[in-house]
N, C-alpha and C positions, 0 to 999 in steps of 0.2 A: 692579240693581236700590240704592234706593234707602230705609232706614228711618227714619219719626223715631217716637221716642217718649217717652213725658209724661208725666208723673207724672196727669193727666186730658188727655181727647181726644173734642172734641165733634165728631160726627159722626150726625147725626138723632138719638144722648144721648150722655148724660154715658155716656163707657170709662175706666175705672181705671185704672195700670200697662195700657200698649197701644198699638200702635203703629202709625203710618200705610205701610202701604210705595208706594211709585211704582216703575215702570217704567222702562228705564234714559230715554226719551224724559220719562217725567215723567208721566205717564198714570198718572192712578190703579188701588190694585189693592183697596186693602179695607184694616182695619182689621180689625187679632187683633189677642187680648190675648198680652201681653205673658208669659211664661212661661219664661224663665231668658234666659240672656245670647247675644245675636246677633254674630255682625262683621259691621262695620260699620254699625251703628246706632248713631243720634247720639241720646243725650235728656236734650234736653229742659226743664226747674223752669218750671213756669207747665204753662195747658190752649194750646192746639194744636189750630189749625183749616185743614180744608182748604178752598181754595175756589180756586173755579175759574178759569183765567186768567185771565182775561175783565178780572177787578174790578183791573184795573192802579192805584188810588189809594183804595187801602184806607186811611180816618184813623179813629184812636182810635173820636172815639167815630160812623162808621159803625159799629165793626166790635163795637161794647160793643151798636150799640142795634141790630139787625140780622142779630145773627152766626145765629143759627140757620134765616134764607132768606139766609143764604149756603150755606152746608154744608149747605142743603137738595137745594139745586140740583143737587151734588154725585155724581154717579153713576160705573159702573166704566167705565174707559177715556177719564173726566173728561180734559181736563190742569187741572193746579194747581197756584196757591201751596199753601204752606203757613206762615200767622202763628201767630206767640205771645202770647200772653197773659201779662203780666208783673203783680205785684203789683196785683193784681183776685186774691180769693178766692172758688173756684167759688162757693158757697152764691150771694154778693150780687151771682155775673153771670147765674147760675141764672135766678135772681128779680129781674134788673135790680132790682138795692133801691143800687146803690153809683151812689156819688155825690162820693168824694174824688178822682177824677183824677190828680193832683200823682204820686199813688207806684204808679201804671199803666203800663204802654205799649204798643203791639202794632208787632209784630218780624218782614218777611219770612224768611220761613229763607232 
């Protein structure tokens, strides 16, 4: 079991202080509220996005422009990769109004 926690997770909606759970094969199990410390959970600053693993070349521009549809294709049992958006304020990213690009980046975990 793998768990990735963050201040924010975008999976069909904003989940504040939650974690993404994957099984040992990398299959998506769900997003759950982070109610306490869980052993073996990696915590990341920024916004985490679960994306179906067939999306092999996700650029920063594409992730910002299409993140809602990319995460919308994920369902329980899907093979996923977890991407982290950092340096982008959540409100700006949610509204699509952030044009600063120079300080933000996408990282596949």
